[in-house]
N, CA, C and O atoms as a GROMACS GRO file, in nm:
protein
  352
    1MET      N    1   2.842   1.602  -8.057
    1MET     CA    2   2.769   1.592  -7.960
    1MET      C    3   2.758   1.469  -7.892
    1MET      O    4   2.780   1.369  -7.960
    2ARG      N    5   2.725   1.451  -7.761
    2ARG     CA    6   2.756   1.333  -7.638
    2ARG      C    7   2.632   1.281  -7.677
    2ARG      O    8   2.540   1.346  -7.727
    3SER      N    9   2.633   1.154  -7.651
    3SER     CA   10   2.542   1.038  -7.649
    3SER      C   11   2.531   1.002  -7.509
    3SER      O   12   2.612   1.036  -7.423
    4VAL      N   13   2.402   0.914  -7.485
    4VAL     CA   14   2.395   0.835  -7.335
    4VAL      C   15   2.512   0.715  -7.340
    4VAL      O   16   2.554   0.661  -7.238
    5ALA      N   17   2.550   0.690  -7.447
    5ALA     CA   18   2.609   0.588  -7.477
    5ALA      C   19   2.797   0.618  -7.396
    5ALA      O   20   2.855   0.551  -7.310
    6MET      N   21   2.855   0.772  -7.490
    6MET     CA   22   2.919   0.822  -7.448
    6MET      C   23   2.948   0.834  -7.293
    6MET      O   24   3.055   0.806  -7.239
    7ALA      N   25   2.808   0.892  -7.217
    7ALA     CA   26   2.817   0.896  -7.070
    7ALA      C   27   2.809   0.789  -6.969
    7ALA      O   28   2.847   0.800  -6.853
    8LEU      N   29   2.746   0.665  -7.033
    8LEU     CA   30   2.756   0.534  -6.975
    8LEU      C   31   2.935   0.503  -6.988
    8LEU      O   32   2.989   0.536  -6.882
    9GLN      N   33   3.031   0.450  -7.086
    9GLN     CA   34   3.134   0.473  -7.117
    9GLN      C   35   3.222   0.548  -6.987
    9GLN      O   36   3.285   0.478  -6.907
   10ALA      N   37   3.219   0.677  -6.978
   10ALA     CA   38   3.273   0.740  -6.908
   10ALA      C   39   3.252   0.709  -6.710
   10ALA      O   40   3.323   0.725  -6.611
   11ILE      N   41   3.126   0.663  -6.736
   11ILE     CA   42   3.101   0.599  -6.577
   11ILE      C   43   3.185   0.483  -6.559
   11ILE      O   44   3.269   0.477  -6.470
   12VAL      N   45   3.157   0.371  -6.661
   12VAL     CA   46   3.236   0.261  -6.649
   12VAL      C   47   3.365   0.276  -6.619
   12VAL      O   48   3.416   0.220  -6.522
   13LEU      N   49   3.445   0.372  -6.720
   13LEU     CA   50   3.572   0.406  -6.692
   13LEU      C   51   3.641   0.503  -6.544
   13LEU      O   52   3.750   0.516  -6.488
   14GLU      N   53   3.510   0.553  -6.530
   14GLU     CA   54   3.551   0.614  -6.356
   14GLU      C   55   3.534   0.488  -6.226
   14GLU      O   56   3.593   0.493  -6.118
   15ARG      N   57   3.463   0.407  -6.258
   15ARG     CA   58   3.420   0.270  -6.165
   15ARG      C   59   3.517   0.290  -6.044
   15ARG      O   60   3.492   0.326  -5.929
   16PRO      N   61   3.673   0.246  -6.122
   16PRO     CA   62   3.755   0.202  -5.982
   16PRO      C   63   3.812   0.330  -5.893
   16PRO      O   64   3.849   0.326  -5.775
   17VAL      N   65   3.811   0.427  -5.969
   17VAL     CA   66   3.841   0.578  -5.878
   17VAL      C   67   3.696   0.589  -5.818
   17VAL      O   68   3.710   0.662  -5.720
   18PHE      N   69   3.573   0.556  -5.828
   18PHE     CA   70   3.499   0.617  -5.772
   18PHE      C   71   3.470   0.483  -5.660
   18PHE      O   72   3.409   0.520  -5.560
   19VAL      N   73   3.487   0.410  -5.663
   19VAL     CA   74   3.440   0.254  -5.573
   19VAL      C   75   3.606   0.336  -5.465
   19VAL      O   76   3.586   0.365  -5.348
   20ARG      N   77   3.745   0.358  -5.526
   20ARG     CA   78   3.780   0.352  -5.398
   20ARG      C   79   3.767   0.466  -5.308
   20ARG      O   80   3.792   0.462  -5.188
   21GLU      N   81   3.710   0.607  -5.399
   21GLU     CA   82   3.691   0.717  -5.333
   21GLU      C   83   3.546   0.698  -5.238
   21GLU      O   84   3.544   0.729  -5.119
   22GLN      N   85   3.466   0.661  -5.288
   22GLN     CA   86   3.356   0.616  -5.191
   22GLN      C   87   3.411   0.524  -5.094
   22GLN      O   88   3.332   0.516  -5.000
   23SER      N   89   3.478   0.477  -5.082
   23SER     CA   90   3.534   0.359  -5.005
   23SER      C   91   3.590   0.443  -4.894
   23SER      O   92   3.542   0.435  -4.781
   24ASP      N   93   3.683   0.518  -4.920
   24ASP     CA   94   3.741   0.576  -4.859
   24ASP      C   95   3.665   0.718  -4.749
   24ASP      O   96   3.717   0.772  -4.652
   25GLY      N   97   3.513   0.749  -4.819
   25GLY     CA   98   3.450   0.822  -4.730
   25GLY      C   99   3.437   0.956  -4.786
   25GLY      O  100   3.404   1.055  -4.720
   26LEU      N  101   3.465   0.955  -4.914
   26LEU     CA  102   3.480   1.104  -4.968
   26LEU      C  103   3.365   1.175  -5.018
   26LEU      O  104   3.342   1.296  -5.008
   27TYR      N  105   3.284   1.071  -5.082
   27TYR     CA  106   3.146   1.118  -5.119
   27TYR      C  107   3.060   0.996  -5.132
   27TYR      O  108   3.106   0.882  -5.137
   28ARG      N  109   2.922   1.028  -5.138
   28ARG     CA  110   2.806   0.943  -5.119
   28ARG      C  111   2.799   0.900  -5.292
   28ARG      O  112   2.863   0.964  -5.376
   29VAL      N  113   2.717   0.791  -5.324
   29VAL     CA  114   2.685   0.763  -5.447
   29VAL      C  115   2.620   0.887  -5.530
   29VAL      O  116   2.645   0.941  -5.638
   30ILE      N  117   2.502   0.911  -5.402
   30ILE     CA  118   2.400   0.988  -5.459
   30ILE      C  119   2.467   1.134  -5.503
   30ILE      O  120   2.422   1.164  -5.613
   31THR      N  121   2.545   1.219  -5.460
   31THR     CA  122   2.669   1.316  -5.504
   31THR      C  123   2.724   1.273  -5.602
   31THR      O  124   2.744   1.363  -5.684
   32TYR      N  125   2.771   1.143  -5.646
   32TYR     CA  126   2.849   1.140  -5.752
   32TYR      C  127   2.761   1.091  -5.889
   32TYR      O  128   2.802   1.065  -6.002
   33LEU      N  129   2.666   1.088  -5.851
   33LEU     CA  130   2.538   1.051  -5.955
   33LEU      C  131   2.470   1.201  -5.993
   33LEU      O  132   2.434   1.221  -6.108
   34THR      N  133   2.456   1.296  -5.897
   34THR     CA  134   2.375   1.434  -5.896
   34THR      C  135   2.494   1.509  -5.984
   34THR      O  136   2.442   1.570  -6.078
   35PHE      N  137   2.618   1.521  -5.979
   35PHE     CA  138   2.725   1.558  -6.022
   35PHE      C  139   2.747   1.535  -6.244
   35PHE      O  140   2.761   1.598  -6.349
   36LYS      N  141   2.734   1.399  -6.185
   36LYS     CA  142   2.736   1.311  -6.345
   36LYS      C  143   2.620   1.390  -6.407
   36LYS      O  144   2.645   1.454  -6.509
   37VAL      N  145   2.480   1.390  -6.350
   37VAL     CA  146   2.383   1.412  -6.442
   37VAL      C  147   2.382   1.565  -6.471
   37VAL      O  148   2.335   1.610  -6.575
   38LEU      N  149   2.441   1.649  -6.366
   38LEU     CA  150   2.449   1.825  -6.408
   38LEU      C  151   2.551   1.819  -6.502
   38LEU      O  152   2.561   1.897  -6.597
   39GLU      N  153   2.646   1.702  -6.469
   39GLU     CA  154   2.756   1.763  -6.576
   39GLU      C  155   2.696   1.724  -6.735
   39GLU      O  156   2.701   1.807  -6.826
   40GLU      N  157   2.644   1.600  -6.753
   40GLU     CA  158   2.582   1.584  -6.883
   40GLU      C  159   2.508   1.720  -6.928
   40GLU      O  160   2.524   1.787  -7.030
   41VAL      N  161   2.434   1.738  -6.836
   41VAL     CA  162   2.311   1.836  -6.839
   41VAL      C  163   2.378   2.001  -6.922
   41VAL      O  164   2.312   2.057  -7.010
   42VAL      N  165   2.495   2.049  -6.880
   42VAL     CA  166   2.561   2.152  -6.935
   42VAL      C  167   2.639   2.136  -7.060
   42VAL      O  168   2.635   2.212  -7.156
   43LEU      N  169   2.716   2.018  -7.047
   43LEU     CA  170   2.736   1.943  -7.226
   43LEU      C  171   2.643   1.970  -7.301
   43LEU      O  172   2.645   2.052  -7.393
   44ALA      N  173   2.529   1.882  -7.253
   44ALA     CA  174   2.408   1.856  -7.404
   44ALA      C  175   2.380   2.032  -7.381
   44ALA      O  176   2.318   2.059  -7.484
   45THR      N  177   2.391   2.123  -7.326
   45THR     CA  178   2.309   2.236  -7.312
   45THR      C  179   2.420   2.315  -7.459
   45THR      O  180   2.380   2.353  -7.568
   46ALA      N  181   2.563   2.318  -7.405
   46ALA     CA  182   2.629   2.359  -7.456
   46ALA      C  183   2.676   2.272  -7.612
   46ALA      O  184   2.682   2.354  -7.704
   47SER      N  185   2.699   2.164  -7.647
   47SER     CA  186   2.683   2.096  -7.775
   47SER      C  187   2.528   2.128  -7.852
   47SER      O  188   2.523   2.121  -7.975
   48SER      N  189   2.437   2.152  -7.796
   48SER     CA  190   2.267   2.148  -7.848
   48SER      C  191   2.300   2.330  -7.919
   48SER      O  192   2.292   2.345  -8.041
   49VAL      N  193   2.323   2.412  -7.858
   49VAL     CA  194   2.339   2.578  -7.856
   49VAL      C  195   2.456   2.544  -8.011
   49VAL      O  196   2.423   2.576  -8.125
   50VAL      N  197   2.575   2.480  -7.978
   50VAL     CA  198   2.671   2.463  -8.115
   50VAL      C  199   2.582   2.398  -8.258
   50VAL      O  200   2.560   2.466  -8.358
   51PHE      N  201   2.546   2.279  -8.246
   51PHE     CA  202   2.447   2.217  -8.332
   51PHE      C  203   2.375   2.264  -8.386
   51PHE      O  204   2.374   2.247  -8.507
   52SER      N  205   2.276   2.349  -8.324
   52SER     CA  206   2.130   2.410  -8.340
   52SER      C  207   2.166   2.570  -8.431
   52SER      O  208   2.094   2.620  -8.518
   53LEU      N  209   2.280   2.616  -8.385
   53LEU     CA  210   2.327   2.754  -8.462
   53LEU      C  211   2.391   2.695  -8.558
   53LEU      O  212   2.372   2.766  -8.656
   54LEU      N  213   2.472   2.582  -8.596
   54LEU     CA  214   2.509   2.572  -8.763
   54LEU      C  215   2.402   2.517  -8.830
   54LEU      O  216   2.390   2.560  -8.944
   55VAL      N  217   2.316   2.432  -8.793
   55VAL     CA  218   2.184   2.366  -8.858
   55VAL      C  219   2.096   2.515  -8.912
   55VAL      O  220   2.082   2.546  -9.030
   56TYR      N  221   2.050   2.583  -8.809
   56TYR     CA  222   2.035   2.704  -8.845
   56TYR      C  223   2.027   2.798  -8.958
   56TYR      O  224   1.937   2.845  -9.027
   57TYR      N  225   2.199   2.813  -8.951
   57TYR     CA  226   2.238   2.899  -9.045
   57TYR      C  227   2.284   2.848  -9.182
   57TYR      O  228   2.287   2.911  -9.288
   58LEU      N  229   2.331   2.690  -9.150
   58LEU     CA  230   2.372   2.647  -9.294
   58LEU      C  231   2.274   2.601  -9.365
   58LEU      O  232   2.292   2.581  -9.485
   59VAL      N  233   2.095   2.563  -9.281
   59VAL     CA  234   2.011   2.540  -9.397
   59VAL      C  235   1.969   2.651  -9.409
   59VAL      O  236   1.903   2.641  -9.513
   60ARG      N  237   1.957   2.785  -9.365
   60ARG     CA  238   1.919   2.875  -9.410
   60ARG      C  239   1.745   2.915  -9.337
   60ARG      O  240   1.659   2.984  -9.392
   61LEU      N  241   1.736   2.850  -9.206
   61LEU     CA  242   1.598   2.818  -9.169
   61LEU      C  243   1.562   2.991  -9.157
   61LEU      O  244   1.632   3.091  -9.152
   62GLN      N  245   1.414   2.965  -9.157
   62GLN     CA  246   1.348   3.115  -9.139
   62GLN      C  247   1.264   3.134  -8.995
   62GLN      O  248   1.215   3.039  -8.934
   63GLY      N  249   1.258   3.242  -8.962
   63GLY     CA  250   1.194   3.268  -8.779
   63GLY      C  251   1.304   3.218  -8.672
   63GLY      O  252   1.426   3.206  -8.674
   64SER      N  253   1.230   3.201  -8.602
   64SER     CA  254   1.326   3.238  -8.452
   64SER      C  255   1.422   3.139  -8.436
   64SER      O  256   1.383   3.033  -8.484
   65PHE      N  257   1.500   3.134  -8.402
   65PHE     CA  258   1.660   3.006  -8.369
   65PHE      C  259   1.601   2.942  -8.260
   65PHE      O  260   1.621   2.821  -8.258
   66PHE      N  261   1.500   3.010  -8.125
   66PHE     CA  262   1.471   2.977  -8.016
   66PHE      C  263   1.410   2.862  -8.020
   66PHE      O  264   1.422   2.798  -7.915
   67PRO      N  265   1.319   2.789  -8.142
   67PRO     CA  266   1.243   2.660  -8.103
   67PRO      C  267   1.348   2.561  -8.168
   67PRO      O  268   1.366   2.460  -8.100
   68VAL      N  269   1.421   2.568  -8.286
   68VAL     CA  270   1.517   2.507  -8.299
   68VAL      C  271   1.608   2.440  -8.196
   68VAL      O  272   1.660   2.328  -8.203
   69TRP      N  273   1.617   2.512  -8.118
   69TRP     CA  274   1.734   2.511  -8.002
   69TRP      C  275   1.670   2.416  -7.883
   69TRP      O  276   1.731   2.326  -7.825
   70ILE      N  277   1.571   2.443  -7.864
   70ILE     CA  278   1.503   2.401  -7.783
   70ILE      C  279   1.432   2.259  -7.819
   70ILE      O  280   1.419   2.196  -7.713
   71VAL      N  281   1.397   2.208  -7.897
   71VAL     CA  282   1.369   2.103  -7.930
   71VAL      C  283   1.573   2.005  -7.943
   71VAL      O  284   1.613   1.902  -7.889
   72PHE      N  285   1.605   2.049  -7.986
   72PHE     CA  286   1.742   1.970  -8.003
   72PHE      C  287   1.802   1.978  -7.837
   72PHE      O  288   1.863   1.889  -7.779
   73LEU      N  289   1.772   2.090  -7.794
   73LEU     CA  290   1.804   2.018  -7.590
   73LEU      C  291   1.703   1.935  -7.569
   73LEU      O  292   1.742   1.851  -7.488
   74VAL      N  293   1.596   1.915  -7.600
   74VAL     CA  294   1.472   1.860  -7.516
   74VAL      C  295   1.509   1.711  -7.566
   74VAL      O  296   1.481   1.612  -7.498
   75THR      N  297   1.578   1.702  -7.699
   75THR     CA  298   1.616   1.571  -7.757
   75THR      C  299   1.706   1.508  -7.665
   75THR      O  300   1.702   1.391  -7.630
   76GLN      N  301   1.823   1.631  -7.615
   76GLN     CA  302   1.956   1.582  -7.600
   76GLN      C  303   1.904   1.513  -7.420
   76GLN      O  304   1.917   1.400  -7.374
   77LEU      N  305   1.850   1.626  -7.365
   77LEU     CA  306   1.803   1.629  -7.225
   77LEU      C  307   1.738   1.476  -7.221
   77LEU      O  308   1.796   1.390  -7.155
   78VAL      N  309   1.653   1.454  -7.272
   78VAL     CA  310   1.549   1.291  -7.259
   78VAL      C  311   1.666   1.181  -7.238
   78VAL      O  312   1.661   1.074  -7.177
   79GLY      N  313   1.805   1.259  -7.329
   79GLY     CA  314   1.905   1.082  -7.352
   79GLY      C  315   1.950   1.141  -7.184
   79GLY      O  316   1.928   1.040  -7.117
   80VAL      N  317   1.994   1.236  -7.098
   80VAL     CA  318   2.023   1.257  -6.997
   80VAL      C  319   1.927   1.205  -6.861
   80VAL      O  320   1.963   1.184  -6.745
   81GLY      N  321   1.817   1.194  -6.912
   81GLY     CA  322   1.676   1.162  -6.787
   81GLY      C  323   1.733   1.030  -6.800
   81GLY      O  324   1.793   0.992  -6.699
   82GLU      N  325   1.728   0.927  -6.924
   82GLU     CA  326   1.729   0.801  -6.940
   82GLU      C  327   1.856   0.753  -6.878
   82GLU      O  328   1.841   0.637  -6.840
   83LEU      N  329   1.990   0.804  -6.852
   83LEU     CA  330   2.103   0.823  -6.780
   83LEU      C  331   2.040   0.780  -6.662
   83LEU      O  332   2.029   0.665  -6.620
   84SER      N  333   2.001   0.879  -6.618
   84SER     CA  334   1.983   0.908  -6.454
   84SER      C  335   1.878   0.798  -6.411
   84SER      O  336   1.884   0.741  -6.302
   85GLN      N  337   1.778   0.772  -6.508
   85GLN     CA  338   1.675   0.626  -6.471
   85GLN      C  339   1.786   0.530  -6.452
   85GLN      O  340   1.807   0.479  -6.342
   86LEU      N  341   1.846   0.509  -6.537
   86LEU     CA  342   1.931   0.390  -6.549
   86LEU      C  343   1.955   0.345  -6.418
   86LEU      O  344   1.917   0.237  -6.374
   87PHE      N  345   2.049   0.467  -6.329
   87PHE     CA  346   2.165   0.457  -6.232
   87PHE      C  347   2.061   0.488  -6.089
   87PHE      O  348   2.094   0.462  -5.973
   88GLY      N  349   1.953   0.540  -6.124
   88GLY     CA  350   1.858   0.624  -6.006
   88GLY      C  351   1.801   0.513  -5.899
   88GLY      O  352   1.730   0.550  -5.805
   0.00000   0.00000   0.00000
């Protein structure tokens, strides 16, 4: 499960490459940040499905799987939203 701290670490490690490519005029800051947030949303969705499936079946929860998944996905996306606000 990815966290906001891991995403921040990735951005910090990619900074030298970003600065070089941005100074060469390859893309703007907003393009980079949009892709990073989109990347985190995709990763959060995938990891939330896997984690929620494991919890749902191992704990033998009753009822629909969908609410369990939505709660966990929203929890992860709040972290992604905080990341985008930090750099936005």
